[in-house]
C-alpha positions as a Markdown table, in Angstrom:
| # | Residue | x | y | z |
|---|---|---|---|---|
| 1 | Unk | -18.2 | -21.4 | 3.2 |
| 2 | Unk | -17.1 | -20.8 | -0.4 |
| 3 | Unk | -13.5 | -20.6 | -1.5 |
| 4 | Unk | -12.6 | -18.9 | -4.8 |
| 5 | Unk | -9.5 | -20.1 | -6.5 |
| 6 | Unk | -7.9 | -17.8 | -9.1 |
| 7 | Unk | -5.8 | -19.5 | -11.7 |
| 8 | Unk | -4.2 | -18.2 | -14.8 |
| 9 | Unk | -3.1 | -20.6 | -17.6 |
| 10 | Unk | -2.6 | -18.7 | -20.8 |
| 11 | Unk | -0.3 | -19.8 | -23.6 |
| 12 | Unk | 1.5 | -23.1 | -22.9 |
| 13 | Unk | 0.6 | -23.0 | -19.2 |
| 14 | Unk | -2.8 | -24.6 | -19.8 |
| 15 | Unk | -0.9 | -28.0 | -19.7 |
| 16 | Unk | -0.7 | -27.6 | -15.9 |
| 17 | Unk | -4.4 | -27.1 | -15.3 |
| 18 | Unk | -5.6 | -30.8 | -15.2 |
| 19 | Unk | -3.0 | -31.8 | -12.6 |
| 20 | Unk | -3.5 | -28.6 | -10.5 |
| 21 | Unk | -7.3 | -29.1 | -10.4 |
| 22 | Unk | -7.0 | -32.8 | -9.5 |
| 23 | Unk | -4.5 | -32.0 | -6.7 |
| 24 | Unk | -6.6 | -29.1 | -5.3 |
| 25 | Unk | -9.8 | -31.2 | -5.3 |
| 26 | Unk | -8.0 | -33.9 | -3.4 |
| 27 | Unk | -5.9 | -31.8 | -0.9 |
| 28 | Unk | -6.9 | -28.2 | -0.7 |
| 29 | Unk | -9.6 | -27.1 | 1.8 |
| 30 | Unk | -11.6 | -30.3 | 1.1 |
| 31 | Unk | -14.3 | -29.4 | 3.7 |
| 32 | Unk | -15.4 | -26.4 | 1.7 |
| 33 | Unk | -17.1 | -25.6 | -1.5 |
| 34 | Unk | -14.5 | -24.4 | -4.1 |
| 35 | Unk | -15.1 | -22.4 | -7.2 |
| 36 | Unk | -12.2 | -22.2 | -9.7 |
| 37 | Unk | -11.9 | -19.0 | -11.8 |
| 38 | Unk | -9.7 | -20.0 | -14.7 |
| 39 | Unk | -8.2 | -17.2 | -16.8 |
| 40 | Unk | -7.2 | -18.8 | -20.0 |
| 41 | Unk | -6.9 | -18.4 | -23.8 |
| 42 | Unk | -7.2 | -22.1 | -24.3 |
| 43 | Unk | -10.2 | -23.2 | -26.4 |
| 44 | Unk | -10.8 | -26.1 | -24.1 |
| 45 | Unk | -9.6 | -27.1 | -20.6 |
| 46 | Unk | -10.1 | -30.3 | -18.7 |
| 47 | Unk | -13.1 | -30.3 | -16.5 |
| 48 | Unk | -14.5 | -27.1 | -17.9 |
| 49 | Unk | -18.0 | -28.6 | -17.8 |
| 50 | Unk | -17.9 | -29.1 | -14.0 |
| 51 | Unk | -20.2 | -26.8 | -12.1 |
| 52 | Unk | -17.3 | -25.4 | -10.0 |
| 53 | Unk | -15.3 | -24.2 | -13.0 |
| 54 | Unk | -15.7 | -20.6 | -14.3 |
| 55 | Unk | -13.7 | -20.2 | -17.5 |
| 56 | Unk | -12.7 | -16.6 | -18.2 |
| 57 | Unk | -11.1 | -15.7 | -21.5 |
| 58 | Unk | -7.8 | -14.0 | -21.0 |
| 59 | Unk | -5.4 | -13.1 | -23.8 |
| 60 | Unk | -1.8 | -14.2 | -23.2 |
| 61 | Unk | 0.5 | -11.3 | -22.3 |
| 62 | Unk | 4.3 | -11.3 | -22.8 |
| 63 | Unk | 6.6 | -11.9 | -19.9 |
| 64 | Unk | 6.7 | -10.3 | -17.3 |
| 65 | Unk | 3.2 | -8.8 | -17.9 |
| 66 | Unk | 1.5 | -12.2 | -17.8 |
| 67 | Unk | 2.2 | -12.2 | -14.0 |
| 68 | Unk | 2.3 | -8.5 | -13.3 |
| 69 | Unk | -1.2 | -7.9 | -14.7 |
| 70 | Unk | -2.8 | -10.7 | -12.8 |
| 71 | Unk | -4.1 | -8.2 | -10.2 |
| 72 | Unk | -5.8 | -6.2 | -13.0 |
| 73 | Unk | -7.4 | -9.4 | -14.3 |
| 74 | Unk | -8.7 | -10.3 | -10.9 |
| 75 | Unk | -10.2 | -6.8 | -10.3 |
| 76 | Unk | -11.9 | -6.8 | -13.7 |
| 77 | Unk | -13.8 | -10.0 | -12.8 |
| 78 | Unk | -14.5 | -9.2 | -9.2 |
| 79 | Unk | -18.3 | -9.4 | -9.6 |
| 80 | Unk | -17.9 | -13.1 | -10.2 |
| 81 | Unk | -16.5 | -13.7 | -6.7 |
| 82 | Unk | -19.2 | -11.9 | -4.7 |
| 83 | Unk | -20.3 | -15.2 | -3.1 |
| 84 | Unk | -16.8 | -16.3 | -2.2 |
| 85 | Unk | -15.8 | -15.9 | 1.4 |
| 86 | Unk | -12.1 | -16.3 | 0.6 |
| 87 | Unk | -10.0 | -16.0 | -2.5 |
| 88 | Unk | -6.7 | -17.7 | -3.2 |
| 89 | Unk | -4.4 | -17.2 | -6.1 |
| 90 | Unk | -2.5 | -20.3 | -7.2 |
| 91 | Unk | 0.4 | -20.3 | -9.8 |
| 92 | Unk | -0.2 | -22.4 | -12.8 |
| 93 | Unk | 2.6 | -24.9 | -11.9 |
| 94 | Unk | 1.6 | -25.3 | -8.3 |
| 95 | Unk | 0.5 | -28.8 | -7.1 |
| 96 | Unk | -0.8 | -29.8 | -3.7 |
| 97 | Unk | 0.8 | -33.0 | -2.5 |
| 98 | Unk | -0.7 | -33.1 | 0.9 |
| 99 | Unk | -3.7 | -31.8 | 2.8 |
| 100 | Unk | -4.1 | -28.1 | 3.4 |
| 101 | Unk | -7.0 | -27.4 | 5.7 |
| 102 | Unk | -8.5 | -24.5 | 7.6 |
| 103 | Unk | -5.1 | -23.7 | 9.1 |
| 104 | Unk | -4.4 | -21.7 | 6.0 |
| 105 | Unk | -7.4 | -19.5 | 6.5 |
| 106 | Unk | -6.6 | -16.1 | 8.1 |
| 107 | Unk | -7.9 | -15.7 | 11.6 |
| 108 | Unk | -6.9 | -12.3 | 13.0 |
| 109 | Unk | -5.4 | -11.0 | 9.8 |
| 110 | Unk | -7.3 | -10.8 | 6.6 |
| 111 | Unk | -4.6 | -12.0 | 4.2 |
| 112 | Unk | -2.3 | -15.1 | 4.0 |
| 113 | Unk | 1.1 | -15.3 | 2.3 |
| 114 | Unk | 3.6 | -18.1 | 2.4 |
| 115 | Unk | 7.3 | -17.7 | 2.9 |
| 116 | Unk | 9.5 | -18.4 | -0.2 |
| 117 | Unk | 11.2 | -21.7 | 0.6 |
| 118 | Unk | 14.3 | -20.8 | -1.4 |
| 119 | Unk | 14.9 | -17.9 | 1.0 |
| 120 | Unk | 13.9 | -19.8 | 4.2 |
| 121 | Unk | 16.5 | -19.3 | 6.9 |
| 122 | Unk | 18.6 | -16.8 | 4.7 |
| 123 | Unk | 19.8 | -13.5 | 5.9 |
| 124 | Unk | 17.8 | -10.3 | 4.8 |
| 125 | Unk | 20.6 | -9.2 | 2.5 |
| 126 | Unk | 20.1 | -12.3 | 0.4 |
| 127 | Unk | 16.5 | -11.4 | -0.4 |
| 128 | Unk | 15.9 | -10.1 | -3.9 |
| 129 | Unk | 13.9 | -7.1 | -2.8 |
| 130 | Unk | 13.4 | -4.2 | -5.2 |
| 131 | Unk | 16.5 | -2.0 | -4.8 |
| 132 | Unk | 15.4 | 0.9 | -7.0 |
| 133 | Unk | 14.2 | 3.7 | -4.7 |
| 134 | Unk | 12.1 | 5.1 | -7.6 |
| 135 | Unk | 9.9 | 2.0 | -7.5 |
| 136 | Unk | 6.8 | 1.7 | -5.3 |
| 137 | Unk | 8.0 | -1.9 | -4.5 |
| 138 | Unk | 11.3 | -0.6 | -3.1 |
| 139 | Unk | 12.4 | -2.0 | 0.2 |
| 140 | Unk | 15.2 | -0.1 | 2.0 |
| 141 | Unk | 18.3 | -2.1 | 3.0 |
| 142 | Unk | 17.5 | -1.7 | 6.7 |
| 143 | Unk | 13.9 | -2.9 | 6.2 |
| 144 | Unk | 12.2 | -6.2 | 5.4 |
| 145 | Unk | 12.1 | -9.3 | 7.6 |
| 146 | Unk | 10.6 | -11.9 | 5.3 |
| 147 | Unk | 10.5 | -12.9 | 1.6 |
| 148 | Unk | 7.2 | -14.2 | 0.4 |
| 149 | Unk | 6.4 | -16.4 | -2.5 |
| 150 | Unk | 4.0 | -15.3 | -5.2 |
| 151 | Unk | 2.7 | -18.7 | -6.1 |
| 152 | Unk | 0.1 | -19.1 | -3.4 |
| 153 | Unk | -1.6 | -16.2 | -1.5 |
| 154 | Unk | -5.1 | -15.3 | -0.5 |
| 155 | Unk | -7.4 | -14.2 | 2.2 |
| 156 | Unk | -10.8 | -12.8 | 2.9 |
| 157 | Unk | -12.3 | -11.8 | -0.4 |
| 158 | Unk | -12.7 | -8.0 | 0.4 |
| 159 | Unk | -9.1 | -7.8 | 1.7 |
| 160 | Unk | -7.6 | -9.8 | -1.2 |
| 161 | Unk | -9.4 | -7.6 | -3.8 |
| 162 | Unk | -8.2 | -4.5 | -1.9 |
| 163 | Unk | -4.6 | -5.8 | -2.0 |
| 164 | Unk | -5.1 | -6.4 | -5.8 |
| 165 | Unk | -6.2 | -2.8 | -6.3 |
| 166 | Unk | -3.2 | -1.4 | -4.4 |
| 167 | Unk | -0.7 | -3.7 | -6.2 |
| 168 | Unk | -2.3 | -2.9 | -9.6 |
| 169 | Unk | -2.2 | 0.8 | -8.9 |
| 170 | Unk | 1.5 | 0.6 | -7.8 |
| 171 | Unk | 2.5 | -1.5 | -10.9 |
| 172 | Unk | 0.8 | 1.0 | -13.2 |
| 173 | Unk | 2.5 | 3.9 | -11.5 |
| 174 | Unk | 5.9 | 2.2 | -11.8 |
| 175 | Unk | 5.3 | 1.5 | -15.5 |
| 176 | Unk | 4.6 | 5.2 | -16.1 |
| 177 | Unk | 8.1 | 5.9 | -14.8 |
């Protein structure tokens, strides 16, 4: 089984790559083949000559577009992932500090998301959901049960890319407003 890991390190964020890669190799889904798709504007990154690294040039975008447009970047390169059974996005400053095995792979569902630890065990009214009803990301005050982190998510490749398409579409619609 092949696991694709999507990683963006543009601008100064390339400094996190080496530690991330080493931690993922040591702890993340170690029983599977992993391919790292590294979106970067850095001229060189550590380990770029390894067979499991695919370096993709990505120009740095200003905040918050650097994170909002990640779905667009992933869709634009989707042909690269056609042999990956699963795709996972990992934030640039994420480190694995212990083993993450097959328990993270979706079984009945197609996607995996992790709860945001800063909002663990908090009441729904403390979640920073989008409150503007004009936004496609809007969550009404009487809805929403969980608050998910954006720094690690993934799933079956087809489902992850479908999610990226929906989110990219919604972001673009909101930007038009």
